[in-house]
C-alpha positions in Angstrom: 104.7 137.8 89.5 101.5 135.8 90.2 100.7 132.2 89.3 97.8 132.2 86.9 94.8 130.0 87.5 95.3 126.4 86.4 93.3 124.7 83.7 90.1 123.3 85.4 91.0 119.9 83.9 94.3 119.7 85.8 95.0 118.6 89.4 97.3 120.9 91.4 99.7 120.0 94.2 101.8 122.3 96.4 104.7 121.7 98.7 107.6 123.5 100.4 111.1 122.0 100.3 112.1 120.5 103.7 114.5 123.4 104.3 112.0 126.0 103.1 114.4 127.0 100.3 111.7 126.7 97.6 108.0 126.2 97.0 106.7 124.0 94.2 103.3 124.4 92.5 102.7 121.3 90.3 100.0 120.7 87.8 99.3 117.3 86.3 96.5 116.0 84.0 93.5 113.9 84.8 91.8 111.0 83.1 95.0 109.9 81.2 95.4 113.3 79.7 98.7 115.2 80.2 98.7 118.5 82.0 97.5 121.6 80.2 98.9 124.1 82.7 102.6 125.0 83.4 104.1 124.2 86.8 105.9 126.8 88.9 108.8 127.0 91.4 109.4 129.9 93.7 112.8 130.2 95.4 112.4 131.5 99.0 114.7 134.5 98.5 113.7 138.2 98.6 113.1 139.3 95.0 113.5 135.9 93.5 111.5 135.5 90.3 109.0 132.8 89.7 110.3 129.9 87.6 107.9 128.3 85.2 108.1 124.8 83.7 106.3 123.5 80.6 103.2 121.3 81.2 104.3 118.0 82.5 103.6 114.8 80.6 101.9 113.2 83.7 98.3 112.2 84.3 96.5 110.7 87.2 95.2 107.1 86.5 91.5 107.2 87.3 90.1 104.9 90.0 86.5 105.0 88.7 84.8 105.6 92.0 86.7 108.6 93.3 89.6 111.0 92.9 92.9 109.2 93.5 94.7 110.0 96.8 97.8 111.9 95.9 100.4 114.0 97.7 103.6 115.9 96.8 106.7 115.6 99.0 110.2 116.9 98.8 112.9 114.2 98.8 115.4 115.2 101.5 117.7 118.1 100.4 118.1 116.7 96.9 115.9 119.3 95.1 113.7 116.6 93.9 110.0 116.1 94.7 108.0 112.9 94.8 104.5 112.9 93.5 103.0 110.0 95.4 100.1 108.4 93.5 99.4 106.1 90.5 100.3 108.0 87.4 100.7 107.6 83.7 103.9 109.1 82.2 103.6 109.9 78.5 106.8 109.5 76.4 107.6 111.0 73.0 108.0 107.5 71.6 106.5 104.2 72.6 103.7 103.3 75.1 103.1 105.3 78.2 104.5 104.2 81.6 102.2 103.4 84.5 103.8 103.5 87.9 103.1 104.4 91.5 105.0 107.6 92.2 107.3 109.7 90.1 110.1 112.2 90.9 110.4 115.6 89.5 113.7 117.7 89.4 112.7 120.9 91.1 115.4 122.9 89.3 114.3 122.0 85.8 110.8 120.6 86.1 112.0 117.4 84.4 110.1 114.2 85.0 112.8 111.7 85.9 113.0 108.2 84.6 114.5 105.3 86.7 117.7 105.6 84.7 118.0 109.3 85.8 117.9 108.0 89.4 120.6 105.4 88.8 118.2 102.5 88.7 118.8 100.0 86.0 116.1 97.3 86.3 114.1 97.2 83.0 110.5 98.2 82.9 107.8 95.6 82.2 106.2 96.0 78.8 102.7 94.3 79.0 101.6 92.8 75.6 98.1 94.2 75.9 98.7 97.3 78.1 101.1 100.0 79.2 104.7 99.7 80.2 104.8 99.3 84.0 107.4 101.1 86.1 108.4 100.9 89.7 106.7 101.9 92.9 108.1 104.6 95.2 107.9 104.9 99.0 109.3 107.9 100.9 110.3 107.6 104.6 108.4 109.7 107.1 111.3 112.1 107.6 111.6 112.6 103.9 115.2 111.4 103.6 115.0 107.9 102.2 113.3 106.8 99.0 112.6 103.1 98.4 112.0 102.1 94.8 110.5 98.7 94.1 110.5 96.7 90.9 108.2 93.8 90.6 107.9 90.7 88.4 104.6 90.8 86.5 102.7 88.3 84.3 101.4 89.0 80.8 98.2 90.3 82.1 99.9 92.5 84.7 99.4 90.2 87.7 102.1 90.3 90.4 104.5 87.3 90.3 107.1 88.3 92.7 109.8 90.8 93.7 112.6 91.7 91.3 114.6 94.2 93.3 114.4 97.1 95.8 116.6 100.2 95.6 117.3 102.6 98.5 118.2 106.2 97.7 119.4 108.8 100.2 117.7 112.2 99.6 120.4 114.0 101.6 123.3 112.4 99.6 121.9 112.4 96.0 123.6 109.8 94.0 123.9 107.3 96.9 122.0 104.1 95.8 121.9 100.6 97.1 120.1 97.6 95.5 118.8 94.4 97.1 117.4 91.7 94.8 114.2 89.8 95.6 112.9 92.3 98.2 109.8 94.5 98.6 109.2 97.4 100.9 107.0 96.7 104.0 107.2 99.6 106.5 109.3 102.6 107.6 110.3 103.1 111.2 108.5 106.5 112.0 111.7 107.6 113.9 113.7 107.2 110.7 116.0 104.6 112.1 115.2 101.6 109.8 113.0 99.9 107.3 111.3 96.5 107.2 111.7 94.5 104.0 110.2 91.3 102.8 112.6 88.8 101.1 110.0 87.1 98.9 112.0 84.1 97.8 112.8 83.2 101.4 109.4 84.4 102.6 110.8 86.3 105.6 110.8 89.8 107.1 114.0 91.6 107.4 115.2 94.8 109.2 117.6 97.3 107.7 119.1 99.9 110.0 119.3 103.4 108.6 121.7 104.7 107.5 123.1 101.4 106.3 126.7 100.5 106.9 128.7 100.5 103.6 128.4 96.7 103.5 125.4 96.5 105.6 122.8 93.9 104.8 119.2 93.4 106.1 118.9 91.3 109.3 116.3 88.5 109.2 113.5 88.8 111.7 113.4 85.0 112.3 110.0 83.6 112.9 108.0 86.8 112.2 104.9 86.5 110.2 105.4 88.2 106.8 101.7 89.0 106.4 101.2 89.9 110.1 100.9 93.4 111.6 104.0 95.4 112.5 104.4 98.3 115.0 107.3 100.5 116.2 107.9 101.7 119.7 110.7 103.6 121.5 113.0 100.7 121.7 112.5 98.9 118.4 109.7 97.1 116.6 107.0 94.4 117.3 105.8 91.6 115.1 103.5 88.6 115.5 105.1 85.1 115.4 104.4 83.2 112.2 103.8 79.8 114.0 101.9 81.3 117.0 99.5 84.0 116.0 98.8 84.9 119.6 102.5 85.6 120.4 104.2 88.9 119.9 107.9 89.4 119.3 109.9 92.4 120.4 113.0 93.4 118.5 115.6 96.1 119.2 116.9 98.5 116.6 119.8 96.2 115.7 117.3 93.5 114.7 117.9 91.3 117.8 115.1 89.5 119.4 114.5 91.0 122.8 111.7 88.7 124.0 108.3 87.2 123.2 105.0 87.4 124.9 102.6 84.5 124.6 99.0 85.6 124.9 97.4 82.3 123.8 95.7 81.9 127.3 93.8 85.1 126.5 93.3 85.4 122.8 93.1 83.3 119.6 95.2 85.6 117.5 96.5 89.2 117.2 95.3 91.1 114.2 96.6 94.7 114.9 99.5 96.4 116.6 100.2 100.0 117.4 103.2 101.4 119.2 103.3 104.6 121.2 106.4 105.5 123.2 107.1 102.6 125.6 103.7 101.1 125.0 102.3 98.7 122.5 98.6 98.2 121.8 97.3 94.9 120.4 94.0 94.2 118.8 93.0 90.6 119.1 90.2 88.0 118.9 89.4 86.6 122.3 89.0 83.0 123.1 85.4 82.0 123.1 83.4 78.7 123.3 82.6 77.0 120.0 79.5 78.6 118.4 79.7 81.8 120.6 79.9 85.2 118.9 83.3 86.7 118.2 84.7 89.0 120.9 87.5 91.5 120.4 90.1 92.6 122.9 92.4 95.5 123.1 95.5 94.7 125.1 98.4 97.0 126.3 102.0 96.0 126.9 104.2 98.4 128.9 107.9 98.0 128.3 110.1 96.5 129.6 108.0 93.4 129.7 107.5 91.2 132.7 108.2 87.5 132.4 104.6 86.6 131.6 101.4 88.3 130.8 99.8 86.9 133.9 102.2 88.5 136.4 100.9 91.4 138.6 102.7 94.1 136.6 102.3 92.5 133.2 98.6 91.8 132.9 97.4 93.4 129.6 94.9 96.2 129.9 91.6 95.5 128.2 
């Protein structure tokens, strides 16, 4: 069979499963209106029929200036897909739910609630607005799904972190919960995730897959609001107390060394890892009243004892 044209008022997203076992064609509504068109799933088997789903009760939340940025991703080998964007989910009873991301069961076309995923934190019912659900973040390899619940004020303003759940897309049903955390960054190699313990105001590193009783490891002294980068041996942060100092951590969360660049720059504002190299964007030291100057520095690992040695001078 052929998939008919979607209603022009709907937005359409398409994605293969990670193992190429199925192809999903998803239609959702725009401007807070549910989808008008059905969605479709095609199993990747010779002669397999198209499977249609009723129109989904999902709509994009408009941004005013432009079309929201959205994407559809399979979640590991679970048969679920993540629609990654800010959406409104309409319910048969009660107010709609606003959240960043939503999972869809690829076998049934069902829009899943947090309870369907084994997540039991309550949603936030704003007195003058919608019900607010969690935010979803999928790891670059598609296996791990972080789901974050926040504390909100009566007007919807962020008040803190309530909890962070981690789900394994290759072992559906495996769920871990950490209170008071938010998601910060995935290791592109899939070996860990950086979290923020909001109450203690510190960054933490969680190795993936976690041990059965594994807990996040504090990255002591790292700036929670500073840049983060990943390289072949681990990750890099900027020191909270010394904004011109970078910290190098291995994949176990152990501090491998620091590099003080204060003789060259005022502070580091950007980091980028590439193999055994780390690139640093920084503000140079200048005389009072002089125009700002920017520097791009390169660290090649393993580090020398100081940035001023012959083999450790940053490239600029």
